N, C-alpha and C positions, 0 to 999 in steps of 0.2 A: 693157180686163181693168173688169170689173167690183169696187163693193165688198165680193160677196158670194166672189167667187176671191180680192182678196186680203189677207180678215179669216180666209179656209179660212188661205191662203197664209204669214200671222200664230201664225196658230196652226198652225202647220205648225213653222216655222222656232225657235218658242219650245219644239215639242215636244222639237225635235235638238240645242237649248241647256239642255235640262234645265227648264224651267220651268211649265213645265205634262207633262201624266201622258198618258202612252200614251191610258190608258181615254178622256180629255174628247176622244181628236177621233172625228172622223167613220168611215165606213168609208171612204171614200173618203181624204177625210186622210190612214187607214191607210195606204194607199192610195205616195202621192203620197212620205210619211213611209220604208213600207219602200223602194221607190227610191233615198231621198236618201239612205238609209245602205248600202243596196247597192254606189250608183253610189259614197260615198269611200271604203267598203271594195275594189273594184278599185280604185281610182285610188292609192289606197293601199298596197296588195300590187303594181302595176305599175311603183312606182318606187321597194319594199324595193329594199334589196343582200344578199342573205339573205347571202352570202361573208359580205361585214363582219360582218352581225347575228350569226350561227353565231361565226364566228370571236375578236371581241371576248367573246362566253360559253366560248370554251374547246374548239370544236367543230370535229374537223378537219372539210371536207368536201373531194370533191371533186366536177369537174368535167370539160368534156369545151371540151377547144384546140381551135384554129380546124383544129386536121389530122385534128379525131376524135378523140382519145387521153385516157382521162381519165388529169386532175394532181390527186392530193391537196396540197390546200392543209393546212397546220396550223398552227393559231394564231399561232406563237412565227415567223411570215411564211417560212417551208423552206415551197419546191414543188416535186414534183419525179411525174415522165411513171412513171402507173404502168403498168407491164408485166402479159403474161400471163401469164408466170412468177413474177414478184415477186407476184400476182392467186395462184396457183395455191399460194407458199408458205404466204404468210398464211389461206390454208385451208385446208392441214396438207395436202396433194394429192398 
C-alpha cells in the first residue's frame, strides 16, 4: 500500500471518527467513507434483535414460528398463536 493510500485511509478513518469534516474528503475518499458507513449499518441491522428492542419499548410484535403460524409476542412476555378466527375478530369481521 502506498503512502498516498495510507494517508487517504487515515483521512477516511478520521472522518468516520468525527475528527474530519466530510467536505474535506476527496471524491474517492467520500466513496470509501460511504461504503464503510453502509457496511456498518448492514452489520448492525443483521445483528439486531428487533423483537427484543421493540418489546423493551412496550410494542407488541408478531413473527412466524417454525410451523409458519403468526405468533403475537407481547412486551409482558406472553406469546400466543394468532388464529384466522382471532384475526378476523380483531378486525371486526
